[in-house]
PASEBA-1860 file (N, C-alpha, C; in nm, 3 decimals):
! residues 183
1> XXXXXXXX> 0.083/-0.118/-0.001/0.006/0.010/0.002/0.079/0.134/-0.005 ~ 0.159/0.160/-0.120/0.238/0.282/-0.106/0.155/0.396/-0.085 ~ 0.030/0.413/-0.145/-0.029/0.531/-0.138/-0.075/0.577/-0.004 ~ -0.099/0.471/0.088/-0.134/0.505/0.228/-0.011/0.562/0.308 ~ 0.103/0.478/0.283/0.232/0.534/0.344/0.273/0.657/0.311 ~ 0.264/0.685/0.164/0.297/0.818/0.108/0.205/0.928/0.178 ~ 0.082/0.900/0.177/-0.015/0.988/0.250/0.023/1.030/0.392 ~ 0.077/0.916/0.462/0.107/0.938/0.611/0.229/1.021/0.614
9> XXXXXXXX> 0.327/0.992/0.529/0.437/1.092/0.528/0.416/1.220/0.501 ~ 0.339/1.250/0.400/0.297/1.381/0.354/0.221/1.460/0.477 ~ 0.133/1.387/0.542/0.057/1.436/0.661/0.147/1.481/0.763 ~ 0.259/1.395/0.787/0.343/1.420/0.897/0.423/1.534/0.873 ~ 0.470/1.546/0.743/0.541/1.669/0.691/0.467/1.802/0.733 ~ 0.319/1.796/0.686/0.226/1.904/0.715/0.240/1.940/0.838 ~ 0.221/1.840/0.945/0.220/1.852/1.081/0.345/1.915/1.130 ~ 0.469/1.877/1.101/0.585/1.932/1.134/0.606/2.085/1.083
17> XXXXXXXX> 0.561/2.111/0.975/0.553/2.250/0.917/0.474/2.333/1.009 ~ 0.373/2.286/1.057/0.280/2.359/1.116/0.328/2.389/1.260 ~ 0.399/2.284/1.314/0.468/2.295/1.441/0.571/2.416/1.443 ~ 0.657/2.422/1.317/0.755/2.514/1.319/0.702/2.659/1.310 ~ 0.586/2.666/1.238/0.510/2.798/1.223/0.462/2.839/1.359 ~ 0.408/2.741/1.439/0.347/2.781/1.562/0.462/2.824/1.657 ~ 0.580/2.748/1.653/0.699/2.802/1.736/0.741/2.948/1.712 ~ 0.703/2.999/1.605/0.751/3.130/1.559/0.651/3.239/1.621
25> XXXXXXXX> 0.535/3.182/1.668/0.438/3.291/1.723/0.449/3.311/1.862 ~ 0.465/3.445/1.893/0.500/3.484/2.022/0.402/3.454/2.130 ~ 0.434/3.400/2.240/0.351/3.358/2.352/0.366/3.467/2.465 ~ 0.450/3.548/2.462/0.484/3.643/2.581/0.600/3.575/2.667 ~ 0.635/3.468/2.632/0.762/3.409/2.693/0.880/3.399/2.599 ~ 0.989/3.432/2.640/1.112/3.426/2.554/1.149/3.290/2.501 ~ 1.158/3.274/2.363/1.192/3.146/2.315/1.285/3.171/2.187 ~ 1.396/3.102/2.182/1.484/3.129/2.056/1.418/3.109/1.915
33> XXXXXXXX> 1.306/3.025/1.923/1.240/2.996/1.801/1.154/3.118/1.758 ~ 1.135/3.224/1.838/1.076/3.348/1.805/1.149/3.397/1.679 ~ 1.279/3.391/1.685/1.365/3.458/1.577/1.413/3.349/1.466 ~ 1.338/3.245/1.455/1.356/3.163/1.347/1.335/3.199/1.204 ~ 1.231/3.287/1.196/1.205/3.339/1.074/1.292/3.485/1.028 ~ 1.378/3.525/1.121/1.452/3.637/1.093/1.577/3.603/1.013 ~ 1.587/3.685/0.899/1.706/3.651/0.805/1.785/3.807/0.806 ~ 1.923/3.779/0.823/2.022/3.885/0.826/2.106/3.903/0.703
41> XXXXXXXX> 2.120/4.027/0.669/2.210/4.053/0.560/2.361/4.054/0.608 ~ 2.423/3.941/0.568/2.560/3.939/0.627/2.660/3.865/0.521 ~ 2.767/3.910/0.508/2.850/3.846/0.406/2.792/3.843/0.274 ~ 2.722/3.951/0.238/2.668/3.967/0.099/2.558/3.876/0.065 ~ 2.490/3.810/0.171/2.372/3.726/0.143/2.271/3.731/0.264 ~ 2.152/3.700/0.224/2.059/3.684/0.351/2.064/3.541/0.405 ~ 2.105/3.550/0.537/2.135/3.417/0.609/2.038/3.431/0.748 ~ 1.997/3.290/0.780/1.911/3.281/0.888/1.999/3.334/1.001
49> XXXXXXXX> 1.920/3.407/1.107/1.981/3.461/1.218/2.066/3.350/1.300 ~ 2.027/3.237/1.315/2.101/3.139/1.394/2.227/3.076/1.335 ~ 2.253/3.152/1.202/2.381/3.120/1.132/2.476/3.228/1.177 ~ 2.443/3.348/1.223/2.540/3.452/1.254/2.540/3.476/1.410 ~ 2.471/3.402/1.487/2.473/3.438/1.647/2.411/3.321/1.714 ~ 2.443/3.300/1.840/2.385/3.230/1.914/2.266/3.283/1.990 ~ 2.149/3.214/2.012/2.036/3.278/2.065/2.010/3.203/2.202 ~ 2.005/3.266/2.318/1.959/3.217/2.438/1.848/3.289/2.495
57> XXXXXXXX> 1.774/3.209/2.594/1.668/3.285/2.658/1.705/3.258/2.806 ~ 1.774/3.351/2.870/1.824/3.322/3.022/1.723/3.364/3.110 ~ 1.614/3.445/3.073/1.498/3.495/3.143/1.370/3.468/3.069 ~ 1.259/3.456/3.127/1.142/3.445/3.063/1.101/3.562/2.971 ~ 1.151/3.677/2.988/1.109/3.784/2.910/1.233/3.845/2.842 ~ 1.338/3.765/2.820/1.466/3.835/2.747/1.523/3.725/2.656 ~ 1.570/3.767/2.528/1.651/3.689/2.458/1.785/3.744/2.444 ~ 1.892/3.678/2.456/2.032/3.732/2.443/2.095/3.651/2.305
65> XXXXXXXX> 2.144/3.749/2.221/2.229/3.696/2.103/2.362/3.738/2.123 ~ 2.442/3.640/2.101/2.588/3.646/2.101/2.630/3.635/1.939 ~ 2.667/3.759/1.862/2.692/3.721/1.731/2.839/3.672/1.734 ~ 2.865/3.585/1.625/2.998/3.511/1.603/3.101/3.626/1.559 ~ 3.053/3.725/1.478/3.125/3.846/1.421/3.078/3.975/1.466 ~ 3.157/4.062/1.534/3.081/4.184/1.591/3.037/4.262/1.469 ~ 3.085/4.243/1.349/3.049/4.320/1.242/2.925/4.309/1.197 ~ 2.862/4.192/1.252/2.725/4.177/1.210/2.607/4.227/1.314
73> XXXXXXXX> 2.649/4.304/1.416/2.559/4.343/1.518/2.456/4.433/1.460 ~ 2.499/4.538/1.391/2.400/4.649/1.318/2.310/4.565/1.247 ~ 2.359/4.478/1.151/2.252/4.408/1.058/2.158/4.316/1.130 ~ 2.209/4.248/1.238/2.122/4.159/1.330/2.017/4.252/1.381 ~ 2.064/4.373/1.452/1.955/4.467/1.500/1.844/4.507/1.415 ~ 1.906/4.541/1.293/1.813/4.581/1.180/1.712/4.484/1.128 ~ 1.773/4.343/1.132/1.686/4.235/1.069/1.567/4.216/1.178 ~ 1.599/4.216/1.298/1.504/4.198/1.414/1.387/4.303/1.414
81> XXXXXXXX> 1.424/4.423/1.406/1.335/4.547/1.398/1.241/4.528/1.279 ~ 1.299/4.497/1.158/1.232/4.490/1.032/1.142/4.350/1.012 ~ 1.171/4.265/1.106/1.089/4.148/1.085/0.945/4.151/1.139 ~ 0.904/4.260/1.207/0.779/4.280/1.234/0.721/4.197/1.350 ~ 0.822/4.168/1.436/0.804/4.092/1.551/0.744/4.190/1.675 ~ 0.762/4.312/1.667/0.744/4.416/1.775/0.843/4.407/1.872 ~ 0.967/4.374/1.834/1.079/4.356/1.931/1.178/4.459/1.909 ~ 1.229/4.518/2.000/1.318/4.634/2.006/1.473/4.596/2.063
89> XXXXXXXX> 1.561/4.550/1.988/1.680/4.495/2.039/1.775/4.610/2.085 ~ 1.857/4.587/2.177/1.966/4.685/2.212/2.093/4.609/2.228 ~ 2.206/4.678/2.185/2.331/4.602/2.196/2.434/4.694/2.285 ~ 2.499/4.609/2.344/2.617/4.683/2.454/2.757/4.652/2.401 ~ 2.769/4.630/2.264/2.888/4.603/2.196/2.939/4.454/2.212 ~ 2.890/4.380/2.284/2.921/4.245/2.295/2.821/4.138/2.255 ~ 2.695/4.178/2.325/2.574/4.093/2.285/2.456/4.194/2.263 ~ 2.366/4.115/2.204/2.222/4.198/2.178/2.124/4.145/2.259
97> XXXXXXXX> 2.060/4.240/2.329/1.967/4.191/2.429/1.830/4.227/2.363 ~ 1.724/4.120/2.367/1.582/4.165/2.286/1.481/4.128/2.414 ~ 1.437/4.238/2.478/1.339/4.222/2.578/1.212/4.174/2.513 ~ 1.129/4.086/2.574/1.005/4.039/2.517/0.902/4.117/2.585 ~ 0.836/4.192/2.518/0.732/4.280/2.590/0.607/4.186/2.624 ~ 0.525/4.240/2.724/0.402/4.162/2.771/0.308/4.194/2.642 ~ 0.221/4.090/2.618/0.147/4.100/2.499/0.002/4.168/2.540 ~ -0.038/4.257/2.470/-0.183/4.328/2.499/-0.294/4.230/2.453
105> XXXXXXXX> -0.395/4.242/2.506/-0.517/4.149/2.473/-0.534/4.157/2.310 ~ -0.534/4.281/2.256/-0.553/4.298/2.120/-0.435/4.218/2.033 ~ -0.308/4.221/2.081/-0.214/4.149/2.009/-0.224/4.000/2.037 ~ -0.274/3.960/2.129/-0.300/3.809/2.171/-0.400/3.760/2.056 ~ -0.510/3.829/2.036/-0.615/3.794/1.954/-0.559/3.798/1.808 ~ -0.474/3.890/1.781/-0.409/3.887/1.650/-0.330/3.763/1.614 ~ -0.246/3.711/1.729/-0.158/3.607/1.726/-0.258/3.482/1.694 ~ -0.358/3.467/1.781/-0.468/3.373/1.758/-0.510/3.353/1.627
113> XXXXXXXX> -0.542/3.460/1.554/-0.595/3.460/1.413/-0.480/3.390/1.331 ~ -0.352/3.442/1.358/-0.255/3.384/1.281/-0.236/3.237/1.300 ~ -0.254/3.191/1.419/-0.245/3.031/1.452/-0.351/2.977/1.384 ~ -0.478/3.022/1.371/-0.585/2.966/1.293/-0.553/2.949/1.137 ~ -0.478/3.052/1.100/-0.445/3.054/0.950/-0.338/2.940/0.944 ~ -0.246/2.927/1.030/-0.162/2.828/1.001/-0.206/2.683/1.015 ~ -0.298/2.676/1.113/-0.384/2.543/1.126/-0.456/2.514/1.011 ~ -0.531/2.613/0.944/-0.603/2.576/0.839/-0.492/2.543/0.706
121> XXXXXXXX> -0.381/2.602/0.707/-0.294/2.557/0.603/-0.248/2.408/0.612 ~ -0.227/2.369/0.742/-0.201/2.230/0.786/-0.302/2.149/0.739 ~ -0.439/2.184/0.780/-0.555/2.090/0.739/-0.550/2.072/0.577 ~ -0.544/2.209/0.506/-0.546/2.184/0.366/-0.440/2.103/0.303 ~ -0.313/2.098/0.361/-0.210/2.016/0.311/-0.246/1.865/0.336 ~ -0.306/1.833/0.467/-0.346/1.705/0.494/-0.454/1.656/0.399 ~ -0.554/1.737/0.374/-0.660/1.719/0.285/-0.600/1.686/0.130 ~ -0.497/1.752/0.104/-0.441/1.746/-0.033/-0.380/1.603/-0.048
129> XXXXXXXX> -0.310/1.575/0.069/-0.248/1.434/0.071/-0.351/1.330/0.079 ~ -0.460/1.358/0.130/-0.576/1.249/0.124/-0.624/1.229/-0.033 ~ -0.639/1.347/-0.100/-0.692/1.359/-0.230/-0.594/1.284/-0.330 ~ -0.476/1.304/-0.303/-0.370/1.250/-0.399/-0.380/1.088/-0.373 ~ -0.367/1.051/-0.232/-0.384/0.905/-0.204/-0.508/0.840/-0.271 ~ -0.615/0.911/-0.249/-0.737/0.849/-0.322/-0.737/0.832/-0.463 ~ -0.698/0.948/-0.522/-0.671/0.946/-0.662/-0.590/0.833/-0.715 ~ -0.474/0.792/-0.642/-0.382/0.697/-0.679/-0.454/0.560/-0.645
137> XXXXXXXX> -0.536/0.533/-0.541/-0.617/0.420/-0.519/-0.724/0.389/-0.630 ~ -0.787/0.511/-0.677/-0.899/0.487/-0.777/-0.811/0.458/-0.919 ~ -0.688/0.520/-0.942/-0.625/0.478/-1.063/-0.593/0.339/-1.051 ~ -0.541/0.292/-0.938/-0.497/0.142/-0.941/-0.617/0.051/-0.945 ~ -0.721/0.093/-0.903/-0.861/0.022/-0.920/-0.889/0.008/-1.073 ~ -0.900/0.117/-1.141/-0.928/0.107/-1.273/-0.825/0.035/-1.366 ~ -0.701/0.045/-1.328/-0.598/-0.044/-1.396/-0.612/-0.205/-1.359 ~ -0.693/-0.223/-1.265/-0.714/-0.362/-1.243/-0.621/-0.420/-1.142
145> XXXXXXXX> -0.540/-0.338/-1.078/-0.451/-0.381/-0.973/-0.517/-0.413/-0.824 ~ -0.619/-0.339/-0.822/-0.713/-0.350/-0.687/-0.857/-0.394/-0.712 ~ -0.914/-0.471/-0.634/-1.066/-0.498/-0.648/-1.143/-0.386/-0.587 ~ -1.256/-0.367/-0.616/-1.343/-0.255/-0.573/-1.349/-0.260/-0.417 ~ -1.351/-0.381/-0.359/-1.353/-0.382/-0.211/-1.217/-0.337/-0.154 ~ -1.109/-0.378/-0.207/-0.987/-0.348/-0.146/-0.972/-0.182/-0.187 ~ -1.019/-0.126/-0.295/-1.009/0.011/-0.311/-1.084/0.081/-0.196 ~ -1.217/0.040/-0.175/-1.292/0.107/-0.075/-1.223/0.105/0.059
153> XXXXXXXX> -1.165/-0.033/0.096/-1.107/-0.037/0.220/-0.987/0.070/0.246 ~ -0.906/0.065/0.130/-0.799/0.148/0.134/-0.846/0.285/0.148 ~ -0.945/0.348/0.083/-0.993/0.481/0.086/-1.030/0.513/0.230 ~ -1.095/0.408/0.303/-1.158/0.422/0.434/-1.025/0.444/0.531 ~ -0.916/0.369/0.499/-0.794/0.376/0.578/-0.735/0.532/0.551 ~ -0.747/0.572/0.440/-0.680/0.694/0.404/-0.776/0.810/0.493 ~ -0.910/0.768/0.485/-0.997/0.879/0.556/-0.954/0.882/0.711 ~ -0.944/0.761/0.762/-0.898/0.755/0.912/-0.774/0.819/0.950
161> XXXXXXXX> -0.682/0.804/0.856/-0.565/0.876/0.873/-0.576/1.040/0.867 ~ -0.660/1.069/0.773/-0.689/1.216/0.761/-0.742/1.274/0.897 ~ -0.843/1.184/0.958/-0.902/1.224/1.058/-0.809/1.234/1.181 ~ -0.709/1.142/1.189/-0.604/1.146/1.296/-0.522/1.264/1.289 ~ -0.487/1.291/1.163/-0.382/1.411/1.161/-0.465/1.547/1.180 ~ -0.595/1.563/1.133/-0.681/1.676/1.143/-0.690/1.684/1.303 ~ -0.740/1.580/1.367/-0.743/1.590/1.534/-0.606/1.639/1.585 ~ -0.499/1.596/1.546/-0.363/1.636/1.594/-0.345/1.771/1.572
169> XXXXXXXX> -0.379/1.835/1.455/-0.371/1.988/1.431/-0.448/2.047/1.523 ~ -0.576/2.016/1.539/-0.684/2.083/1.619/-0.626/2.073/1.760 ~ -0.549/1.979/1.813/-0.521/1.967/1.942/-0.388/2.053/1.959 ~ -0.295/2.060/1.868/-0.189/2.154/1.871/-0.253/2.286/1.860 ~ -0.337/2.332/1.792/-0.400/2.465/1.780/-0.450/2.511/1.922 ~ -0.526/2.409/1.991/-0.592/2.428/2.108/-0.485/2.467/2.215 ~ -0.362/2.389/2.216/-0.276/2.419/2.323/-0.201/2.547/2.300 ~ -0.167/2.561/2.158/-0.091/2.692/2.140/-0.186/2.817/2.175
177> XXXXXXX> -0.316/2.802/2.118/-0.402/2.916/2.158/-0.413/2.951/2.296 ~ -0.430/2.829/2.385/-0.427/2.868/2.544/-0.305/2.936/2.574 ~ -0.186/2.872/2.517/-0.072/2.941/2.562/-0.062/3.097/2.527 ~ -0.117/3.140/2.402/-0.089/3.260/2.376/-0.195/3.359/2.459 ~ -0.301/3.310/2.478/-0.406/3.380/2.551/-0.367/3.384/2.704 ~ -0.282/3.303/2.746/-0.252/3.312/2.904/-0.192/3.452/2.938 ~ -0.230/3.506/3.048/-0.173/3.626/3.092/-0.076/3.618/3.195
END
């Protein structure tokens, strides 16, 4: 049953991608994952922030970045400001401190909307994997590789798999939403 296993792999990838997106959404707590989407102009190219500095969260409301090269301090600060995360870095010549401000109720609601969008993208990817698997099963049935009963059975398995992954997405969304709304 290659189509079922392929569908499972694609659904797992969709879930992993959604987890990464969720990690980039602020919850009011400092997490190095907040800066995963930040890209810095350094050495003539746009590179991920974690390739030009180490990122640590020594306190719940503070991130500390230690650039590998002091020449990248200004570009790092600029990239963080321009990332639209609502963060204001400050540098003391050795490290860049990024205080994480408390979230307002309005900002929390905006983040929840973003989370819902990411979750919907995850669901769409899972449904697309289901559609492709079902198309493959129907193609194999038409080609005479599968009986009608086997085809129906495999489509039911694909649907069960889809339901499982959709439930996982909903569960992740519920937990992350609670985390964001927590004051």
